Steps between C-alpha positions, in 0.01 A plus 500: 500500500472519121453852368164549333478597136363853475249500215277764340192393305375778270171394347181702446265199496424371851433145384842490331670647807332243724594216262865604497513542878349155547755337269785678682364382836464143377861499380604476870795735439518764776378826348356837598268642233379855450218551251433802280194563281687727257842599377457840664440342841812288468720787381382726783645255752785342307863564593815327390570178689147473639402182314673190372230429240213694340212343309362755253177478306548659158146622429406751770319832484703822484859377539554167326717225635766580241512867597511400867793268422684780320476727805596219738811430292602866529494462878620142544700299248509184709145420608354202313195563282246242382221611268156341515267548205227355280696570180840418350503836321753666731742211551776666294452838670526332841859407420596869503434505873691176563192311612549169675197337338202586283207305647171452321182494707361309668823460694604145579668372817794374292579840348459689826711249692768539235514878546503466879788252505703716260437808714595310817823377341598851392413640842719240672787574262482873573427473872863541607535808276214712636402673822136431587326769707153625584427838345158658555367163623612323181791259465762623253822347362790741441799361306827544689668655198242782495550603862725803544475555875258471789437757769275548799267801477240563770531142627438353154753336272518667159663301221654713227491310174770611261359836401153354431323628810458352847308218663407537865500184708251466783623579850468130592815438294777701664846570366653213698255256339579637154875484561471130591328428165758668279823337375835608640743651419300667219268662753674685781347649816678835484299668775231400749247651255661403167575188295699556180531294184873541440444435128302825485757728664642769271766628741576610851387861532653649810405258778208323332409284199383684190276260311472465123133604520602829663403405854720513809550216746658585834805323641517475876813670635553237768532216248634698207832316459338155481236618253762665279701177500191307394442745217864480386481120500177511299656733242806278472285190458289673232811604309635144512171362361506749213858408407429126477 
């Protein structure tokens, strides 16, 4: 089944929100839309990887669309932004936040369909490079190259993301499911409760992996020799790539 585009519509005018939602629905592209009446409401919920595309009205009370975009960019460099507005005044400023499109109201089916197809193409290109999980009932994409290691804590999988905090997957996605979605040999099951990104290992500290973010990932004693061989092979392969 085709993965739905995850879209946020941030617009303080209900008639404009409804118009945009209708155009998205009529595009026939599979999409899940969350609506927000203000920049504050969006920012209170927003986390990196939560959305593929965000439509932002520029003129909103309190936090403007531009200020909302600035804060979003501090949290997520990859999410696509499309501004909707009644004025061309901020078109140049929108470029600072790497906006996909600057759309004048009333929005047209052609312009919205264009943003949706671009977002879908980028999502499909990145699909093999991210781990998609449910975190706090929201779907989130985590790039593989940001994952340090994964561990089971109190029957929940916790994904440590390269020194930038953690993202907890729901208990419906167990460590075996996550392991099956990650590329080998980069990701190694080092213990029944740990999966390690070998790219993020600083060294072997005693009997376990010391990670570059300061964390520790356990190595099961029973399978230690095989895991160490996998790590040695990964290091050798990385060194060969760097020398080419």
